[in-house]
N, C-alpha and C positions, 0 to 999 in steps of 0.2 A: 099984632100979627094974626093972620087968619088961621083957623084950625083946618088944615088940609083934609083931615078925615071927615069933618062935618060937611065940607064942600064937595066931596067926591062921590061919584056913583060907580059901583063895581058891577061889571058884567062878565060872568063866567061862561065862556063859549067852548069850554073843553069838550073835545070829541066831535064837534061839528066840522064838516068839510065844506070847501069852497062850493058855492058862493055864500053860504049862510053866515059865516063870521062877519064878512064885510057888510052884508045886508042888515044884519041885526045891529052892528055898530053904527051904521048910518042912521037907522031909526032912533037909536038911543041918543046919538049926538044931536040930531035935529030936535029932540024933545027937551034938551037941556037949555037952561038960560045962559046968557053970555057970562063968561067967567067961571062957570061950573066945570068941574074936572070929571072926566070919564076914564076909568081904569078897566081895560079889557084884557082878559086872560083867555088864551086859546092854544090849540095844539096843531092847527092846520099850517103846514110850512108855507103855503102860498100867502098867508096873512102878512108875512114879513114884507111882501111887496104890495099887496092889495090895501092894507089898512093905512100905511103912510100916504099912498096915493089918494085914498078916500079923504083923509084928513085935509090934505092940500086942496082937493076939489071943493070941500065943504067950507073952506076958509077958516078952519080951526088951526090950532097950534099943536104939534106933536112935541110933547115935553120929554118923552123917553120911549125907547123901544129896546126891550131886553130879551135875551134868550137864556133859559135855564134848562138844559137838557132838551126835552121835546116841548117844553112849555114856553110860550111867548107872552110877554106882558107889555102892553102899550098904555101910556098915560098921555091924555090929550086934554086940551082946554078949549071949550066952545067959545067961538067969537061971534061977531055980527054975522047973521045968516046971509048966505049968498042969494042973489035974486031968484034963483030957480027953486028955492025951498018953500 
């Protein structure tokens, strides 16, 4: 079984406002190899809409999207890169 902690990259975007969380998530996601996991934490409420849309556009898989108070946490897995990347 793979060690999820060793395979994940964490990105703390707490306090950043739209569009910065989605732009920085895109940059980090594109830098990951196929199968690597990116965990993004942020506080911008628009991220609950923007980040799932970004993940879909990038061809990645959204494993989870959770809200804990004002903190949002997204877990995504990088897939084969789309043609525009």
